[in-house]
TORGU-245081 format. One line per field, with one value per residue: residue number from 0; x negated, y negated, z negated of N, C-alpha, C, CB in turn; residue in three letters; chain. Coordinates in Angstrom, 2 decimals, padded with zeros to 5 digits, always signed. Glycine has a CB too. Example, Ala and Ser with C-alpha at 12.3 -4.5 7.8 and 13.67 -1.06 7.14 Angstrom:
2
k <- c(0 / 1)
n_X <- c(-013.19 / -012.85)
n_Y <- c(+005.69 / +002.25)
n_Z <- c(-007.80 / -007.08)
ca_X <- c(-012.30 / -013.67)
ca_Y <- c(+004.50 / +001.06)
ca_Z <- c(-007.80 / -007.14)
c_X <- c(-013.20 / -012.90)
c_Y <- c(+003.30 / -000.03)
c_Z <- c(-007.80 / -007.87)
cb_X <- c(-011.31 / -014.08)
cb_Y <- c(+004.47 / +000.60)
cb_Z <- c(-009.05 / -005.72)
r <- c(ALA / SER)
c <- c(A / A)
//
This chain:
74
k <- c(0 / 1 / 2 / 3 / 4 / 5 / 6 / 7 / 8 / 9 / 10 / 11 / 12 / 13 / 14 / 15 / 16 / 17 / 18 / 19 / 20 / 21 / 22 / 23 / 24 / 25 / 26 / 27 / 28 / 29 / 30 / 31 / 32 / 33 / 34 / 35 / 36 / 37 / 38 / 39 / 40 / 41 / 42 / 43 / 44 / 45 / 46 / 47 / 48 / 49 / 50 / 51 / 52 / 53 / 54 / 55 / 56 / 57 / 58 / 59 / 60 / 61 / 62 / 63 / 64 / 65 / 66 / 67 / 68 / 69 / 70 / 71 / 72 / 73)
n_X <- c(+002.69 / +001.27 / -000.04 / +002.10 / +003.11 / +001.15 / +001.50 / +001.26 / +002.28 / +005.72 / +006.06 / +006.30 / +008.78 / +010.45 / +010.41 / +010.95 / +012.62 / +013.48 / +010.84 / +011.37 / +009.95 / +010.12 / +012.31 / +011.33 / +009.30 / +010.60 / +011.27 / +008.97 / +006.80 / +005.47 / +003.25 / +001.20 / -001.32 / -001.16 / -000.77 / -003.23 / -005.06 / -004.34 / -004.90 / -007.65 / -008.45 / -007.66 / -009.30 / -011.79 / -011.48 / -011.25 / -013.74 / -015.40 / -014.97 / -016.28 / -015.35 / -014.60 / -014.76 / -012.39 / -010.40 / -010.64 / -009.77 / -007.10 / -006.02 / -006.46 / -004.87 / -002.32 / -002.25 / -002.48 / -000.16 / +001.82 / +001.32 / +002.00 / +004.69 / +005.68 / +005.49 / +007.24 / +007.44 / +006.26)
n_Y <- c(-007.61 / -007.13 / -009.57 / -011.27 / -010.06 / -010.67 / -013.37 / -014.98 / -016.38 / -015.85 / -014.38 / -011.64 / -010.76 / -012.68 / -011.96 / -009.19 / -008.53 / -007.34 / -005.42 / -002.65 / -000.21 / +002.56 / +003.47 / +003.06 / +004.92 / +007.29 / +009.04 / +010.52 / +013.12 / +012.70 / +013.87 / +015.15 / +015.42 / +013.66 / +011.27 / +011.12 / +010.98 / +008.53 / +006.84 / +007.21 / +005.94 / +003.33 / +002.88 / +002.89 / +000.60 / -001.44 / -001.20 / -001.90 / -004.59 / -005.75 / -007.05 / -009.14 / -007.53 / -007.71 / -008.30 / -006.05 / -004.09 / -004.88 / -004.65 / -001.88 / -000.74 / -001.54 / -000.17 / +002.55 / +002.87 / +002.26 / +004.26 / +006.59 / +006.08 / +006.28 / +008.93 / +011.74 / +014.42 / +017.56)
n_Z <- c(+005.56 / +003.12 / +002.77 / +002.29 / -000.03 / -001.90 / -002.24 / +000.02 / +003.24 / +004.25 / +006.56 / +007.29 / +006.09 / +007.23 / +009.93 / +009.94 / +007.86 / +004.53 / +003.08 / +002.34 / +001.68 / +000.86 / +002.37 / +004.96 / +005.03 / +004.70 / +006.94 / +007.24 / +006.06 / +003.02 / +001.14 / -001.59 / -000.37 / +001.86 / +000.51 / -000.89 / +001.24 / +002.40 / +000.23 / +000.13 / +002.48 / +001.86 / -000.36 / +000.88 / +002.47 / +000.55 / -000.70 / +001.43 / +001.61 / -000.50 / -002.92 / -005.80 / -008.98 / -010.56 / -008.69 / -007.10 / -008.96 / -009.33 / -006.73 / -006.34 / -008.35 / -007.46 / -004.95 / -005.75 / -007.29 / -005.37 / -003.46 / -004.85 / -005.28 / -002.70 / -002.18 / -001.16 / -001.18 / -002.44)
ca_X <- c(+003.37 / +000.43 / -000.28 / +003.30 / +003.20 / +000.20 / +001.81 / +001.06 / +003.48 / +006.79 / +006.21 / +006.79 / +010.22 / +011.14 / +010.51 / +011.39 / +013.50 / +012.88 / +009.94 / +012.01 / +008.87 / +010.56 / +013.15 / +010.49 / +008.48 / +011.47 / +011.22 / +007.68 / +006.44 / +004.39 / +002.96 / -000.02 / -002.43 / -000.99 / -001.03 / -004.66 / -005.75 / -004.08 / -005.67 / -009.05 / -008.63 / -007.56 / -010.51 / -012.85 / -011.27 / -011.59 / -015.20 / -016.03 / -014.80 / -017.18 / -014.61 / -014.78 / -014.22 / -011.01 / -009.55 / -010.71 / -008.90 / -005.71 / -005.65 / -006.43 / -003.68 / -001.17 / -002.27 / -002.18 / +001.27 / +002.60 / +001.15 / +002.80 / +006.10 / +006.05 / +005.46 / +008.59 / +007.32 / +005.15)
ca_Y <- c(-007.29 / -007.34 / -011.00 / -011.80 / -009.50 / -011.36 / -014.79 / -015.72 / -016.71 / -014.84 / -013.98 / -010.26 / -010.73 / -013.52 / -011.24 / -007.80 / -008.33 / -006.77 / -004.33 / -001.34 / +000.75 / +003.96 / +003.76 / +003.13 / +006.12 / +008.47 / +010.04 / +011.21 / +013.88 / +012.07 / +014.77 / +014.79 / +015.30 / +012.41 / +010.19 / +011.05 / +010.52 / +007.09 / +006.18 / +007.25 / +004.87 / +002.05 / +002.74 / +002.49 / -000.79 / -002.31 / -001.14 / -002.61 / -006.04 / -006.19 / -008.07 / -009.27 / -006.36 / -007.93 / -008.17 / -004.62 / -003.36 / -005.25 / -003.99 / -000.43 / -000.42 / -001.66 / +000.90 / +003.85 / +002.87 / +002.31 / +005.57 / +007.57 / +005.75 / +006.70 / +010.39 / +012.29 / +015.87 / +018.10)
ca_Z <- c(+004.33 / +001.94 / +002.61 / +001.64 / -001.39 / -002.77 / -002.34 / +001.26 / +004.02 / +004.30 / +007.96 / +007.39 / +005.81 / +008.21 / +011.20 / +009.81 / +006.72 / +003.33 / +003.45 / +002.18 / +001.93 / +000.76 / +003.53 / +006.17 / +004.97 / +004.53 / +008.03 / +007.25 / +004.87 / +002.25 / +000.03 / -002.33 / +000.57 / +002.62 / -000.45 / -001.18 / +002.44 / +002.51 / -000.82 / +000.52 / +003.47 / +001.15 / -001.18 / +001.80 / +002.88 / -000.58 / -000.88 / +002.55 / +001.41 / -001.57 / -003.66 / -007.25 / -009.67 / -011.01 / -007.51 / -006.79 / -009.90 / -009.05 / -005.47 / -006.52 / -009.15 / -006.56 / -003.96 / -006.36 / -007.64 / -004.13 / -002.84 / -005.59 / -005.05 / -001.35 / -002.09 / -001.09 / -001.07 / -003.22)
c_X <- c(+002.51 / +000.12 / +000.90 / +003.39 / +002.31 / +000.37 / +001.60 / +002.37 / +004.46 / +007.05 / +006.79 / +008.29 / +011.01 / +011.38 / +011.12 / +012.38 / +012.74 / +012.01 / +010.55 / +011.02 / +009.33 / +011.41 / +012.30 / +009.61 / +009.30 / +011.39 / +009.95 / +007.48 / +005.25 / +004.18 / +001.67 / -001.19 / -002.35 / -001.28 / -002.53 / -005.46 / -005.57 / -004.89 / -007.16 / -009.35 / -008.58 / -008.79 / -011.67 / -012.72 / -011.64 / -013.11 / -015.92 / -015.95 / -015.74 / -016.54 / -014.99 / -014.14 / -012.77 / -010.02 / -009.49 / -009.72 / -007.43 / -005.22 / -005.49 / -005.22 / -002.43 / -001.13 / -001.94 / -000.71 / +002.14 / +002.52 / +001.98 / +004.29 / +006.57 / +006.10 / +006.88 / +008.60 / +006.15 / +004.17)
c_Y <- c(-007.59 / -008.81 / -011.63 / -011.33 / -010.28 / -012.88 / -015.62 / -016.00 / -015.54 / -014.33 / -012.57 / -010.21 / -011.55 / -012.76 / -009.86 / -007.55 / -007.75 / -005.58 / -002.93 / -000.19 / +002.20 / +004.34 / +003.93 / +004.38 / +007.41 / +009.47 / +010.90 / +012.00 / +013.16 / +012.93 / +014.33 / +014.56 / +013.99 / +011.21 / +010.02 / +010.58 / +009.02 / +006.33 / +006.17 / +006.14 / +003.50 / +001.80 / +002.29 / +001.04 / -001.76 / -002.36 / -001.93 / -004.12 / -006.59 / -007.33 / -008.08 / -008.06 / -006.52 / -007.79 / -006.71 / -003.85 / -003.64 / -004.58 / -002.49 / +000.00 / -000.50 / -000.48 / +002.26 / +003.94 / +003.01 / +003.69 / +006.63 / +007.32 / +006.22 / +008.22 / +010.94 / +013.82 / +016.32 / +018.77)
c_Z <- c(+003.11 / +001.71 / +001.88 / +000.20 / -002.36 / -002.74 / -001.09 / +001.98 / +004.09 / +005.71 / +008.09 / +007.18 / +006.81 / +009.51 / +011.08 / +008.70 / +005.54 / +003.71 / +003.35 / +002.44 / +001.86 / +001.96 / +004.79 / +006.19 / +004.90 / +005.68 / +008.03 / +005.96 / +004.22 / +001.01 / -000.67 / -001.38 / +001.36 / +001.73 / -000.67 / +000.03 / +002.63 / +001.46 / -000.49 / +001.53 / +002.79 / +000.28 / -000.30 / +002.24 / +001.77 / -000.76 / +000.21 / +002.38 / +000.35 / -002.38 / -005.14 / -007.94 / -010.15 / -009.86 / -007.08 / -007.67 / -009.63 / -007.78 / -005.67 / -007.33 / -008.27 / -005.60 / -004.58 / -006.77 / -006.40 / -003.48 / -003.54 / -005.37 / -003.67 / -001.22 / -002.15 / -000.95 / -001.95 / -002.28)
cb_X <- c(+003.78 / -000.87 / -000.50 / +004.56 / +002.79 / -001.21 / +001.01 / +000.13 / +003.07 / +008.08 / +004.87 / +006.09 / +010.49 / +010.33 / +009.15 / +010.21 / +014.67 / +013.97 / +008.74 / +013.21 / +007.77 / +011.36 / +014.20 / +009.63 / +007.56 / +012.89 / +011.33 / +006.53 / +006.10 / +004.73 / +002.83 / -000.37 / -002.45 / +000.44 / -000.33 / -005.16 / -005.24 / -002.57 / -005.43 / -009.41 / -007.55 / -006.29 / -010.86 / -012.84 / -009.80 / -010.92 / -015.68 / -015.39 / -013.37 / -018.52 / -013.11 / -014.15 / -015.09 / -010.86 / -010.06 / -012.15 / -009.25 / -005.57 / -006.70 / -007.70 / -003.55 / -001.23 / -003.63 / -003.09 / +001.64 / +002.12 / -000.33 / +002.46 / +006.33 / +005.05 / +004.60 / +009.34 / +007.11 / +005.65)
cb_Y <- c(-005.83 / -006.56 / -011.69 / -011.39 / -008.03 / -011.01 / -015.37 / -014.95 / -017.13 / -015.41 / -014.05 / -009.36 / -011.24 / -014.79 / -011.12 / -006.94 / -007.42 / -006.34 / -004.39 / -001.22 / +000.53 / +004.20 / +002.64 / +001.88 / +006.05 / +008.02 / +009.34 / +010.21 / +015.38 / +010.55 / +016.24 / +015.89 / +016.49 / +012.32 / +010.48 / +012.41 / +011.27 / +006.79 / +006.87 / +008.62 / +004.96 / +002.01 / +004.08 / +003.38 / -001.01 / -001.81 / +000.31 / -002.20 / -006.35 / -006.64 / -007.84 / -010.61 / -006.03 / -009.31 / -009.06 / -004.08 / -003.73 / -006.77 / -004.28 / +000.05 / -001.39 / -003.00 / +000.96 / +004.08 / +001.59 / +001.23 / +005.97 / +007.52 / +004.25 / +006.14 / +011.01 / +011.68 / +016.31 / +019.11)
cb_Z <- c(+004.33 / +002.09 / +003.98 / +002.41 / -001.38 / -002.38 / -003.40 / +002.17 / +005.43 / +003.72 / +008.67 / +006.36 / +004.40 / +008.49 / +011.81 / +009.60 / +007.09 / +002.31 / +002.59 / +003.14 / +000.95 / -000.54 / +003.73 / +006.26 / +003.77 / +004.37 / +009.35 / +007.44 / +005.21 / +001.87 / +000.54 / -003.33 / +001.53 / +003.20 / -001.80 / -001.63 / +003.68 / +002.36 / -002.16 / +001.11 / +004.56 / +000.30 / -001.89 / +003.01 / +003.29 / -001.89 / -000.87 / +003.86 / +001.03 / -000.98 / -003.51 / -007.77 / -010.84 / -011.67 / -006.34 / -006.99 / -011.34 / -008.94 / -004.37 / -007.20 / -010.35 / -005.78 / -003.28 / -007.58 / -008.40 / -003.14 / -002.85 / -007.09 / -005.20 / -000.34 / -003.23 / +000.08 / +000.41 / -004.28)
r <- c(PHE / LEU / ILE / GLN / TYR / TRP / GLY / GLY / PRO / THR / THR / TYR / SER / ASP / GLU / ARG / GLY / HIS / PRO / ARG / LEU / ARG / MET / ARG / HIS / ALA / PRO / PHE / VAL / VAL / ASP / HIS / ASP / ALA / ARG / ASP / ARG / TRP / LEU / SER / ALA / MET / ARG / GLY / ALA / ILE / ASP / ALA / MET / ASP / VAL / ASP / PRO / ALA / ILE / ASP / ALA / THR / LEU / TRP / GLN / TYR / PHE / THR / ASN / ALA / ALA / GLU / ALA / MET / ARG / ASN / SER / ASP)
c <- c(A / A / A / A / A / A / A / A / A / A / A / A / A / A / A / A / A / A / A / A / A / A / A / A / A / A / A / A / A / A / A / A / A / A / A / A / A / A / A / A / A / A / A / A / A / A / A / A / A / A / A / A / A / A / A / A / A / A / A / A / A / A / A / A / A / A / A / A / A / A / A / A / A / A)
//
């Protein structure tokens, strides 16, 4: 999914259809704690890649926006 989102091949959509992230996460409780735990994992992954600061900022902005959009519980 992320490869496609950032302009790579459309393999994800070709095989699974539209990502529909909110729908796919709806069966699960995604509260502040779950959001923060996921963001912590994503922060660790970005840090492990040692990417250019501009790429880091772009990825982090996407992840924080996506994480908040998936939250379906307080």
